[in-house]
TORPA-4810 file (N, C-alpha, C, O; in nm, 3 decimals):
<nodes>
NODE_1_1.943_-2.755_0.212_1.895_-2.758_0.351_1.910_-2.620_0.415_2.018_-2.561_0.406_M
NODE_2_1.806_-2.568_0.479_1.814_-2.436_0.539_1.922_-2.428_0.646_1.948_-2.526_0.716_P
NODE_3_1.984_-2.314_0.657_2.088_-2.292_0.758_2.027_-2.300_0.897_1.912_-2.261_0.918_K
NODE_4_2.106_-2.351_0.993_2.054_-2.369_1.128_2.087_-2.250_1.218_1.999_-2.199_1.287_V
NODE_5_2.214_-2.204_1.217_2.257_-2.096_1.305_2.276_-1.966_1.225_2.339_-1.965_1.119_A
NODE_6_2.222_-1.857_1.279_2.232_-1.727_1.213_2.281_-1.623_1.314_2.242_-1.625_1.430_Y
NODE_7_2.368_-1.534_1.269_2.409_-1.422_1.353_2.295_-1.320_1.354_2.202_-1.330_1.274_S
NODE_8_2.304_-1.223_1.445_2.200_-1.119_1.451_2.194_-1.040_1.321_2.086_-1.003_1.275_E
NODE_9_2.309_-1.015_1.262_2.314_-0.941_1.135_2.246_-1.022_1.024_2.172_-0.967_0.943_E
NODE_10_2.273_-1.153_1.023_2.210_-1.240_0.922_2.059_-1.247_0.943_1.982_-1.250_0.847_E
NODE_11_2.017_-1.250_1.069_1.873_-1.254_1.098_1.804_-1.128_1.046_1.694_-1.135_0.991_K
NODE_12_1.870_-1.013_1.063_1.813_-0.889_1.014_1.804_-0.889_0.861_1.708_-0.839_0.804_E
NODE_13_1.905_-0.948_0.796_1.904_-0.959_0.650_1.792_-1.051_0.603_1.726_-1.024_0.503_Q
NODE_14_1.771_-1.160_0.677_1.663_-1.253_0.643_1.527_-1.185_0.660_1.439_-1.199_0.575_V
NODE_15_1.511_-1.112_0.770_1.385_-1.041_0.794_1.357_-0.943_0.681_1.245_-0.934_0.630_R
NODE_16_1.459_-0.870_0.642_1.445_-0.773_0.533_1.407_-0.844_0.403_1.323_-0.796_0.327_K
NODE_17_1.472_-0.958_0.378_1.443_-1.034_0.255_1.300_-1.086_0.255_1.234_-1.086_0.151_A
NODE_18_1.252_-1.131_0.370_1.113_-1.179_0.379_1.014_-1.068_0.344_0.916_-1.091_0.273_L
NODE_19_1.039_-0.949_0.396_0.950_-0.836_0.369_0.955_-0.798_0.221_0.851_-0.774_0.160_I
NODE_20_1.075_-0.793_0.164_1.090_-0.755_0.024_1.026_-0.858_-0.069_0.957_-0.822_-0.164_E
NODE_21_1.049_-0.986_-0.041_0.988_-1.091_-0.123_0.837_-1.092_-0.105_0.762_-1.110_-0.201_V
NODE_22_0.792_-1.071_0.019_0.649_-1.064_0.045_0.582_-0.955_-0.036_0.477_-0.976_-0.096_G
NODE_23_0.644_-0.836_-0.038_0.589_-0.724_-0.114_0.587_-0.755_-0.263_0.490_-0.725_-0.333_L
NODE_24_0.694_-0.814_-0.311_0.702_-0.849_-0.454_0.591_-0.945_-0.494_0.525_-0.924_-0.596_E
NODE_25_0.569_-1.049_-0.415_0.467_-1.149_-0.448_0.326_-1.093_-0.431_0.238_-1.119_-0.514_L
NODE_26_0.304_-1.017_-0.324_0.172_-0.960_-0.299_0.133_-0.863_-0.409_0.018_-0.861_-0.453_I
NODE_27_0.229_-0.784_-0.455_0.202_-0.688_-0.561_0.162_-0.758_-0.690_0.073_-0.713_-0.762_T
NODE_28_0.229_-0.869_-0.717_0.204_-0.941_-0.843_0.079_-1.028_-0.839_0.004_-1.033_-0.936_K
NODE_29_0.056_-1.096_-0.726_-0.051_-1.196_-0.725_-0.157_-1.176_-0.617_-0.250_-1.257_-0.607_Q
NODE_30_-0.145_-1.071_-0.537_-0.245_-1.045_-0.434_-0.215_-1.122_-0.306_-0.139_-1.219_-0.305_G
NODE_31_-0.277_-1.077_-0.198_-0.252_-1.137_-0.067_-0.305_-1.279_-0.060_-0.237_-1.369_-0.011_I
NODE_32_-0.428_-1.300_-0.108_-0.492_-1.430_-0.093_-0.419_-1.540_-0.171_-0.425_-1.657_-0.134_Q
NODE_33_-0.350_-1.501_-0.278_-0.278_-1.600_-0.358_-0.130_-1.608_-0.322_-0.055_-1.683_-0.384_H
NODE_34_-0.090_-1.533_-0.222_0.049_-1.538_-0.174_0.051_-1.616_-0.044_-0.017_-1.580_0.052_T
NODE_35_0.128_-1.721_-0.040_0.134_-1.806_0.079_0.265_-1.785_0.155_0.365_-1.741_0.099_T
NODE_36_0.261_-1.818_0.283_0.381_-1.814_0.366_0.487_-1.905_0.306_0.606_-1.872_0.305_V
NODE_37_0.444_-2.021_0.258_0.539_-2.117_0.199_0.612_-2.058_0.079_0.733_-2.075_0.066_E
NODE_38_0.540_-1.988_-0.008_0.604_-1.924_-0.123_0.712_-1.827_-0.078_0.820_-1.822_-0.137_Q
NODE_39_0.682_-1.752_0.027_0.775_-1.649_0.074_0.899_-1.711_0.136_1.011_-1.677_0.097_I
NODE_40_0.882_-1.801_0.233_1.001_-1.853_0.301_1.085_-1.943_0.211_1.207_-1.949_0.228_Y
NODE_41_1.022_-2.011_0.117_1.100_-2.093_0.024_1.183_-2.006_-0.070_1.297_-2.040_-0.102_K
NODE_42_1.126_-1.895_-0.114_1.200_-1.806_-0.204_1.318_-1.742_-0.132_1.422_-1.715_-0.193_K
NODE_43_1.302_-1.717_-0.002_1.412_-1.659_0.078_1.513_-1.768_0.115_1.631_-1.739_0.138_V
NODE_44_1.467_-1.894_0.120_1.557_-2.005_0.149_1.569_-2.039_0.296_1.676_-2.080_0.343_G
NODE_45_1.458_-2.021_0.370_1.458_-2.057_0.511_1.344_-2.156_0.538_1.263_-2.185_0.450_I
NODE_46_1.340_-2.206_0.662_1.237_-2.302_0.699_1.110_-2.231_0.745_1.110_-2.112_0.776_S
NODE_47_1.001_-2.307_0.747_0.873_-2.253_0.795_0.885_-2.208_0.941_0.835_-2.101_0.977_R
NODE_48_0.950_-2.289_1.024_0.966_-2.257_1.166_1.044_-2.127_1.184_1.009_-2.044_1.268_T
NODE_49_1.149_-2.110_1.104_1.230_-1.989_1.114_1.150_-1.866_1.069_1.165_-1.758_1.126_F
NODE_50_1.066_-1.884_0.969_0.979_-1.773_0.925_0.896_-1.721_1.043_0.887_-1.601_1.065_F
NODE_51_0.835_-1.814_1.117_0.745_-1.773_1.226_0.820_-1.717_1.347_0.758_-1.665_1.439_Y
NODE_52_0.951_-1.728_1.348_1.028_-1.662_1.453_1.039_-1.512_1.426_1.070_-1.434_1.516_S
NODE_53_1.013_-1.473_1.301_1.013_-1.331_1.264_0.873_-1.271_1.268_0.854_-1.159_1.315_F
NODE_54_0.776_-1.347_1.219_0.639_-1.296_1.205_0.541_-1.400_1.260_0.532_-1.510_1.206_F
NODE_55_0.467_-1.365_1.367_0.372_-1.460_1.426_0.264_-1.506_1.329_0.216_-1.619_1.337_P
NODE_56_0.226_-1.416_1.237_0.123_-1.449_1.139_0.163_-1.393_1.003_0.249_-1.305_0.993_T
NODE_57_0.101_-1.443_0.901_0.119_-1.390_0.766_0.078_-1.243_0.761_0.140_-1.163_0.691_K
NODE_58_-0.027_-1.208_0.836_-0.078_-1.072_0.835_0.024_-0.972_0.891_0.032_-0.859_0.844_E
NODE_59_0.102_-1.016_0.992_0.206_-0.928_1.046_0.311_-0.897_0.939_0.360_-0.784_0.931_D
NODE_60_0.344_-0.995_0.858_0.437_-0.973_0.748_0.378_-0.878_0.645_0.447_-0.789_0.595_L
NODE_61_0.251_-0.897_0.613_0.186_-0.813_0.512_0.190_-0.666_0.554_0.217_-0.578_0.472_I
NODE_62_0.163_-0.640_0.681_0.167_-0.502_0.729_0.307_-0.444_0.712_0.323_-0.327_0.677_V
NODE_63_0.409_-0.526_0.738_0.547_-0.480_0.719_0.577_-0.449_0.572_0.653_-0.357_0.543_E
NODE_64_0.517_-0.525_0.481_0.538_-0.495_0.339_0.475_-0.360_0.303_0.528_-0.286_0.220_T
NODE_65_0.361_-0.329_0.367_0.298_-0.199_0.343_0.386_-0.086_0.395_0.393_0.021_0.334_L
NODE_66_0.452_-0.110_0.509_0.545_-0.009_0.562_0.664_0.009_0.468_0.711_0.121_0.447_Y
NODE_67_0.711_-0.101_0.411_0.827_-0.096_0.322_0.801_-0.009_0.201_0.890_0.062_0.154_L
NODE_68_0.680_-0.013_0.149_0.652_0.063_0.027_0.622_0.211_0.054_0.617_0.292_-0.039_Q
NODE_69_0.601_0.247_0.181_0.567_0.387_0.210_0.673_0.487_0.164_0.638_0.584_0.098_Q
NODE_70_0.802_0.468_0.195_0.903_0.564_0.148_0.909_0.571_-0.005_0.935_0.677_-0.062_P
NODE_71_0.885_0.459_-0.071_0.886_0.457_-0.217_0.771_0.541_-0.273_0.787_0.612_-0.372_K
NODE_72_0.655_0.531_-0.209_0.539_0.608_-0.252_0.564_0.757_-0.233_0.531_0.838_-0.320_I
NODE_73_0.621_0.793_-0.118_0.650_0.934_-0.090_0.754_0.987_-0.189_0.739_1.098_-0.241_I
NODE_74_0.858_0.909_-0.215_0.961_0.951_-0.311_0.902_0.970_-0.450_0.940_1.062_-0.523_D
NODE_75_0.808_0.883_-0.487_0.744_0.893_-0.617_0.664_1.023_-0.627_0.668_1.091_-0.729_Y
NODE_76_0.591_1.056_-0.521_0.515_1.182_-0.518_0.609_1.301_-0.531_0.579_1.396_-0.603_A
NODE_77_0.721_1.297_-0.462_0.819_1.406_-0.469_0.875_1.421_-0.610_0.891_1.533_-0.659_K
NODE_78_0.906_1.309_-0.675_0.960_1.314_-0.811_0.860_1.375_-0.908_0.896_1.456_-0.994_R
NODE_79_0.734_1.337_-0.893_0.631_1.393_-0.981_0.616_1.544_-0.959_0.603_1.620_-1.054_L
NODE_80_0.618_1.586_-0.833_0.605_1.728_-0.803_0.725_1.809_-0.854_0.712_1.928_-0.883_M
NODE_81_0.840_1.744_-0.863_0.961_1.813_-0.909_0.977_1.810_-1.060_1.068_1.872_-1.115_A
NODE_82_0.889_1.738_-1.129_0.897_1.725_-1.274_0.846_1.854_-1.340_0.726_1.883_-1.337_D
NODE_83_0.937_1.928_-1.400_0.901_2.056_-1.462_0.813_2.039_-1.586_0.753_2.136_-1.633_N
NODE_84_0.805_1.917_-1.638_0.722_1.891_-1.756_0.576_1.865_-1.721_0.491_1.853_-1.809_N
NODE_85_0.548_1.858_-1.590_0.411_1.830_-1.546_0.353_1.949_-1.472_0.417_2.008_-1.385_L
NODE_86_0.231_1.985_-1.507_0.158_2.083_-1.428_0.119_2.016_-1.295_0.115_1.893_-1.285_M
NODE_87_0.090_2.099_-1.193_0.060_2.045_-1.060_-0.054_1.944_-1.066_-0.042_1.834_-1.012_W
NODE_88_-0.164_1.980_-1.131_-0.280_1.890_-1.137_-0.247_1.761_-1.210_-0.293_1.654_-1.171_K
NODE_89_-0.167_1.769_-1.315_-0.130_1.649_-1.391_-0.042_1.557_-1.308_-0.055_1.435_-1.315_D
NODE_90_0.047_1.616_-1.229_0.135_1.535_-1.143_0.054_1.462_-1.036_0.076_1.344_-1.009_A
NODE_91_-0.040_1.535_-0.974_-0.125_1.474_-0.871_-0.211_1.364_-0.932_-0.226_1.256_-0.874_V
NODE_92_-0.267_1.391_-1.049_-0.351_1.293_-1.117_-0.270_1.167_-1.151_-0.317_1.055_-1.132_R
NODE_93_-0.149_1.186_-1.200_-0.064_1.072_-1.234_-0.031_0.990_-1.111_-0.029_0.867_-1.116_K
NODE_94_-0.006_1.058_-0.999_0.022_0.988_-0.874_-0.097_0.902_-0.833_-0.080_0.785_-0.797_F
NODE_95_-0.217_0.959_-0.839_-0.337_0.886_-0.797_-0.365_0.767_-0.888_-0.404_0.660_-0.841_L
NODE_96_-0.347_0.785_-1.017_-0.366_0.673_-1.110_-0.265_0.561_-1.081_-0.300_0.443_-1.085_Y
NODE_97_-0.141_0.599_-1.052_-0.038_0.498_-1.023_-0.074_0.417_-0.900_-0.050_0.297_-0.894_S
NODE_98_-0.133_0.484_-0.801_-0.175_0.414_-0.679_-0.294_0.322_-0.707_-0.297_0.208_-0.660_C
NODE_99_-0.390_0.371_-0.785_-0.510_0.291_-0.815_-0.477_0.165_-0.893_-0.536_0.059_-0.871_C
NODE_100_-0.381_0.177_-0.983_-0.338_0.062_-1.063_-0.202_0.015_-1.011_-0.106_-0.003_-1.086_Y
NODE_101_-0.200_-0.005_-0.879_-0.076_-0.036_-0.810_-0.002_-0.157_-0.860_0.121_-0.158_-0.864_G
NODE_102_-0.077_-0.263_-0.900_-0.010_-0.386_-0.944_0.075_-0.363_-1.068_0.167_-0.440_-1.095_E
NODE_103_0.046_-0.257_-1.144_0.127_-0.224_-1.262_0.249_-0.139_-1.225_0.340_-0.121_-1.306_K
NODE_104_0.249_-0.088_-1.102_0.353_0.006_-1.060_0.428_-0.038_-0.935_0.497_0.041_-0.872_N
NODE_105_0.413_-0.166_-0.899_0.484_-0.217_-0.783_0.429_-0.172_-0.649_0.501_-0.172_-0.549_G
NODE_106_0.301_-0.132_-0.646_0.238_-0.088_-0.522_0.129_-0.188_-0.484_0.040_-0.217_-0.564_I
NODE_107_0.136_-0.239_-0.363_0.035_-0.334_-0.317_-0.093_-0.259_-0.283_-0.091_-0.165_-0.203_A
NODE_108_-0.205_-0.301_-0.343_-0.335_-0.241_-0.317_-0.425_-0.350_-0.258_-0.448_-0.453_-0.322_V
NODE_109_-0.475_-0.328_-0.138_-0.554_-0.429_-0.070_-0.701_-0.423_-0.111_-0.759_-0.314_-0.123_L
NODE_110_-0.760_-0.538_-0.132_-0.903_-0.546_-0.156_-0.976_-0.534_-0.022_-0.913_-0.537_0.084_T
NODE_111_-1.107_-0.520_-0.027_-1.188_-0.515_0.095_-1.168_-0.643_0.176_-1.148_-0.638_0.297_V
NODE_112_-1.173_-0.756_0.108_-1.158_-0.885_0.177_-1.021_-0.898_0.242_-1.009_-0.949_0.353_E
NODE_113_-0.919_-0.850_0.173_-0.782_-0.858_0.227_-0.766_-0.769_0.349_-0.700_-0.807_0.446_E
NODE_114_-0.828_-0.650_0.346_-0.822_-0.563_0.463_-0.890_-0.628_0.584_-0.838_-0.624_0.695_Q
NODE_115_-1.006_-0.687_0.560_-1.078_-0.753_0.668_-0.996_-0.868_0.726_-0.988_-0.886_0.848_Q
NODE_116_-0.936_-0.944_0.638_-0.856_-1.059_0.679_-0.738_-1.016_0.765_-0.709_-1.077_0.868_L
NODE_117_-0.670_-0.911_0.722_-0.552_-0.864_0.795_-0.588_-0.813_0.933_-0.528_-0.854_1.032_I
NODE_118_-0.685_-0.723_0.941_-0.708_-0.655_1.066_-0.786_-0.736_1.169_-0.795_-0.696_1.285_F
NODE_119_-0.841_-0.849_1.128_-0.898_-0.942_1.225_-0.787_-1.011_1.303_-0.807_-1.055_1.416_K
NODE_120_-0.668_-1.020_1.242_-0.557_-1.095_1.301_-0.456_-1.007_1.374_-0.371_-1.059_1.447_R
NODE_121_-0.462_-0.876_1.356_-0.362_-0.789_1.418_-0.393_-0.763_1.565_-0.510_-0.755_1.605_L
NODE_122_-0.288_-0.751_1.645_-0.305_-0.714_1.785_-0.342_-0.565_1.793_-0.328_-0.492_1.695_S
NODE_123_-0.389_-0.521_1.909_-0.424_-0.381_1.928_-0.302_-0.292_1.907_-0.313_-0.183_1.850_K
NODE_124_-0.186_-0.339_1.954_-0.064_-0.261_1.940_-0.024_-0.247_1.792_0.015_-0.139_1.748_E
NODE_125_-0.035_-0.356_1.718_-0.001_-0.354_1.575_-0.098_-0.265_1.498_-0.057_-0.195_1.405_S
NODE_126_-0.225_-0.269_1.536_-0.325_-0.186_1.470_-0.298_-0.038_1.497_-0.308_0.046_1.407_Y
NODE_127_-0.264_-0.006_1.621_-0.234_0.133_1.658_-0.113_0.183_1.579_-0.115_0.295_1.528_K
NODE_128_-0.010_0.101_1.570_0.109_0.139_1.495_0.076_0.159_1.348_0.126_0.252_1.285_L
NODE_129_-0.010_0.072_1.293_-0.049_0.087_1.153_-0.117_0.221_1.130_-0.087_0.289_1.032_F
NODE_130_-0.207_0.259_1.219_-0.279_0.386_1.205_-0.180_0.504_1.208_-0.194_0.601_1.133_R
NODE_131_-0.081_0.494_1.294_0.018_0.601_1.304_0.100_0.610_1.175_0.125_0.720_1.124_E
NODE_132_0.141_0.495_1.123_0.220_0.494_1.000_0.136_0.538_0.880_0.185_0.604_0.788_R
NODE_133_0.009_0.502_0.882_-0.082_0.542_0.774_-0.098_0.694_0.773_-0.095_0.756_0.667_Q
NODE_134_-0.117_0.753_0.890_-0.132_0.899_0.901_-0.005_0.968_0.853_-0.012_1.072_0.787_A
NODE_135_0.109_0.911_0.887_0.236_0.970_0.842_0.246_0.967_0.689_0.289_1.065_0.628_Y
NODE_136_0.206_0.855_0.629_0.213_0.842_0.483_0.126_0.947_0.415_0.174_1.020_0.327_L
NODE_137_0.000_0.956_0.454_-0.090_1.047_0.386_-0.061_1.193_0.419_-0.085_1.283_0.338_F
NODE_138_-0.008_1.217_0.539_0.036_1.351_0.573_0.155_1.392_0.486_0.164_1.507_0.441_G
NODE_139_0.247_1.298_0.464_0.363_1.325_0.378_0.321_1.351_0.235_0.378_1.436_0.167_S
NODE_140_0.220_1.276_0.187_0.170_1.298_0.051_0.112_1.438_0.038_0.138_1.507_-0.061_I
NODE_141_0.035_1.481_0.137_-0.019_1.617_0.134_0.093_1.720_0.128_0.087_1.816_0.051_L
NODE_142_0.196_1.701_0.210_0.308_1.794_0.211_0.379_1.796_0.076_0.421_1.902_0.029_E
NODE_143_0.391_1.679_0.013_0.450_1.672_-0.121_0.370_1.755_-0.220_0.426_1.815_-0.312_C
NODE_144_0.239_1.757_-0.202_0.151_1.832_-0.291_0.148_1.980_-0.258_0.078_2.058_-0.324_F
NODE_145_0.223_2.021_-0.155_0.227_2.162_-0.116_0.109_2.203_-0.031_0.069_2.320_-0.031_G
NODE_146_0.051_2.107_0.041_-0.066_2.133_0.126_-0.029_2.108_0.271_0.024_2.001_0.304_I
NODE_147_-0.056_2.204_0.357_-0.027_2.186_0.499_-0.114_2.075_0.555_-0.237_2.078_0.542_K
NODE_148_-0.051_1.977_0.616_-0.125_1.859_0.663_-0.170_1.877_0.807_-0.088_1.897_0.897_A
NODE_149_-0.301_1.872_0.828_-0.354_1.862_0.964_-0.435_1.733_0.973_-0.457_1.666_0.872_D
NODE_150_-0.479_1.700_1.092_-0.545_1.571_1.114_-0.669_1.553_1.026_-0.690_1.446_0.969_K
NODE_151_-0.751_1.658_1.016_-0.875_1.648_0.938_-0.845_1.624_0.790_-0.910_1.541_0.726_A
NODE_152_-0.747_1.695_0.736_-0.712_1.678_0.595_-0.651_1.540_0.570_-0.680_1.476_0.469_K
NODE_153_-0.567_1.496_0.662_-0.506_1.363_0.649_-0.613_1.254_0.649_-0.611_1.164_0.565_I
NODE_154_-0.705_1.263_0.743_-0.812_1.163_0.754_-0.897_1.159_0.627_-0.930_1.052_0.576_N
NODE_155_-0.933_1.278_0.577_-1.017_1.282_0.458_-0.942_1.230_0.335_-0.997_1.152_0.258_L
NODE_156_-0.817_1.273_0.318_-0.739_1.225_0.203_-0.722_1.074_0.208_-0.729_1.006_0.106_L
NODE_157_-0.698_1.020_0.328_-0.685_0.875_0.344_-0.808_0.804_0.291_-0.798_0.710_0.212_T
NODE_158_-0.926_0.849_0.334_-1.050_0.785_0.290_-1.077_0.805_0.142_-1.123_0.713_0.074_N
NODE_159_-1.048_0.924_0.091_-1.072_0.951_-0.051_-0.985_0.862_-0.140_-1.035_0.800_-0.235_L
NODE_160_-0.857_0.856_-0.109_-0.766_0.776_-0.192_-0.796_0.627_-0.179_-0.801_0.555_-0.278_I
NODE_161_-0.816_0.580_-0.056_-0.843_0.438_-0.037_-0.976_0.398_-0.101_-0.989_0.287_-0.152_L
NODE_162_-1.074_0.488_-0.098_-1.204_0.457_-0.160_-1.189_0.429_-0.309_-1.240_0.329_-0.359_T
NODE_163_-1.120_0.518_-0.380_-1.106_0.499_-0.524_-1.021_0.375_-0.555_-1.046_0.306_-0.653_V
NODE_164_-0.920_0.348_-0.472_-0.838_0.229_-0.493_-0.919_0.101_-0.472_-0.907_0.005_-0.549_M
NODE_165_-1.001_0.101_-0.369_-1.083_-0.016_-0.338_-1.191_-0.039_-0.443_-1.215_-0.151_-0.486_I
NODE_166_-1.256_0.070_-0.484_-1.359_0.059_-0.588_-1.299_-0.003_-0.714_-1.358_-0.091_-0.775_I
NODE_167_-1.182_0.045_-0.751_-1.116_-0.006_-0.871_-1.089_-0.156_-0.862_-1.105_-0.229_-0.960_R
NODE_168_-1.049_-0.202_-0.744_-1.020_-0.344_-0.726_-1.147_-0.428_-0.708_-1.146_-0.548_-0.736_R
NODE_169_-1.255_-0.365_-0.661_-1.375_-0.440_-0.620_-1.474_-0.470_-0.732_-1.558_-0.559_-0.718_A
NODE_170_-1.465_-0.395_-0.843_-1.558_-0.418_-0.955_-1.499_-0.520_-1.051_-1.386_-0.501_-1.097_I
NODE_171_-1.571_-0.628_-1.084_-1.709_-0.659_-1.044_-1.720_-0.765_-0.935_-1.830_-0.792_-0.887_P
NODE_172_-1.606_-0.828_-0.894_-1.616_-0.944_-0.805_-1.681_-0.912_-0.671_-1.776_-0.979_-0.630_E
NODE_173_-1.631_-0.810_-0.601_-1.682_-0.778_-0.468_-1.808_-0.694_-0.474_-1.893_-0.701_-0.385_T
NODE_174_-1.819_-0.612_-0.579_-1.936_-0.524_-0.594_-2.007_-0.558_-0.724_-1.999_-0.484_-0.821_L
NODE_175_-2.078_-0.671_-0.726_-2.137_-0.721_-0.851_-2.251_-0.634_-0.906_-2.286_-0.647_-1.023_P
NODE_176_-2.307_-0.547_-0.824_-2.415_-0.461_-0.873_-2.362_-0.335_-0.941_-2.438_-0.260_-1.003_L
NODE_177_-2.231_-0.310_-0.929_-2.170_-0.200_-1.003_-2.158_-0.242_-1.150_-2.157_-0.361_-1.181_F
NODE_178_-2.149_-0.144_-1.238_-2.140_-0.172_-1.382_-1.993_-0.180_-1.422_-1.925_-0.078_-1.423_V
NODE_179_-1.943_-0.299_-1.455_-1.800_-0.313_-1.487_-1.755_-0.233_-1.609_-1.640_-0.189_-1.616_P
NODE_180_-1.845_-0.214_-1.704_-1.808_-0.139_-1.825_-1.773_0.007_-1.795_-1.703_0.073_-1.872_E
NODE_181_-1.824_0.058_-1.682_-1.798_0.197_-1.644_-1.695_0.209_-1.533_-1.679_0.317_-1.475_A
NODE_182_-1.625_0.100_-1.503_-1.530_0.100_-1.390_-1.419_0.202_-1.408_-1.392_0.281_-1.317_A
NODE_183_-1.354_0.202_-1.524_-1.243_0.294_-1.545_-1.291_0.439_-1.548_-1.223_0.528_-1.497_E
NODE_184_-1.406_0.463_-1.607_-1.462_0.598_-1.609_-1.496_0.644_-1.468_-1.480_0.762_-1.435_E
NODE_185_-1.544_0.552_-1.385_-1.575_0.583_-1.246_-1.449_0.623_-1.171_-1.448_0.722_-1.097_T
NODE_186_-1.342_0.546_-1.190_-1.214_0.577_-1.126_-1.164_0.714_-1.172_-1.117_0.794_-1.090_V
NODE_187_-1.173_0.741_-1.302_-1.129_0.869_-1.354_-1.206_0.986_-1.295_-1.148_1.089_-1.262_G
NODE_188_-1.338_0.968_-1.282_-1.423_1.073_-1.223_-1.383_1.098_-1.077_-1.372_1.213_-1.035_F
NODE_189_-1.362_0.990_-1.002_-1.326_1.004_-0.861_-1.190_1.073_-0.846_-1.172_1.158_-0.760_Q
NODE_190_-1.095_1.034_-0.930_-0.962_1.095_-0.923_-0.969_1.243_-0.956_-0.908_1.325_-0.888_I
NODE_191_-1.044_1.279_-1.059_-1.059_1.420_-1.094_-1.121_1.499_-0.979_-1.082_1.613_-0.953_D
NODE_192_-1.217_1.438_-0.910_-1.282_1.505_-0.796_-1.182_1.525_-0.682_-1.183_1.629_-0.616_A
NODE_193_-1.096_1.425_-0.659_-0.994_1.437_-0.554_-0.895_1.547_-0.590_-0.858_1.628_-0.505_I
NODE_194_-0.852_1.550_-0.716_-0.757_1.653_-0.760_-0.818_1.791_-0.743_-0.750_1.883_-0.698_V
NODE_195_-0.945_1.807_-0.779_-1.012_1.937_-0.763_-1.018_1.978_-0.616_-0.997_2.094_-0.582_D
NODE_196_-1.047_1.882_-0.530_-1.051_1.910_-0.385_-0.914_1.953_-0.335_-0.902_2.051_-0.262_Y
NODE_197_-0.810_1.879_-0.376_-0.674_1.911_-0.332_-0.630_2.048_-0.383_-0.563_2.123_-0.311_L
NODE_198_-0.667_2.080_-0.506_-0.632_2.211_-0.560_-0.699_2.322_-0.480_-0.640_2.428_-0.457_E
NODE_199_-0.822_2.298_-0.438_-0.896_2.398_-0.360_-0.832_2.425_-0.226_-0.817_2.541_-0.186_K
NODE_200_-0.792_2.319_-0.154_-0.732_2.338_-0.021_-0.586_2.381_-0.030_-0.527_2.422_0.070_I
NODE_201_-0.528_2.371_-0.150_-0.389_2.416_-0.169_-0.382_2.567_-0.185_-0.279_2.627_-0.155_R
NODE_202_-0.488_2.628_-0.231_-0.489_2.772_-0.258_-0.474_2.856_-0.131_-0.473_2.979_-0.138_E
</nodes>
């Protein structure tokens, strides 16, 4: 039976556990196949108590994306510090890891999942997401040794998200794309991004 009374410290621990479990499940099985029930049952709380932390499933999902941001930045830093990797190889490895996020513990949203989430977010939550997103991609640029300004951050955000989405969207969401060339397409896009980043790094 779920506990009835929680201290503030325990509530914070429960909130943290919900976000961590949410990220774990979303990474493994996707947003659409991850239910609120799966999350709160794994944490060991009631449905009502879950909604005292997060008004909607989408609010929790956004928090899971925030949780993985420091991990992504740390990963970029580790690759850049690896003396066995050339700069271009480190950047390429980082981008591949993001594109194939489910293999590396990184949640990658499909087009449908993005639409679902942002239809449900409040204006304040959406604004905060944009700020956190800019911080993430700005930090990635800095990890790559590139001075981050708004234009570069915006472009890198779109470039990286495009290749990630394309990779997830073929063939279900984009049935007119050729699935046999999906991996080659991703490789071409990543190489183009690396070339662009190398150019602005000089």
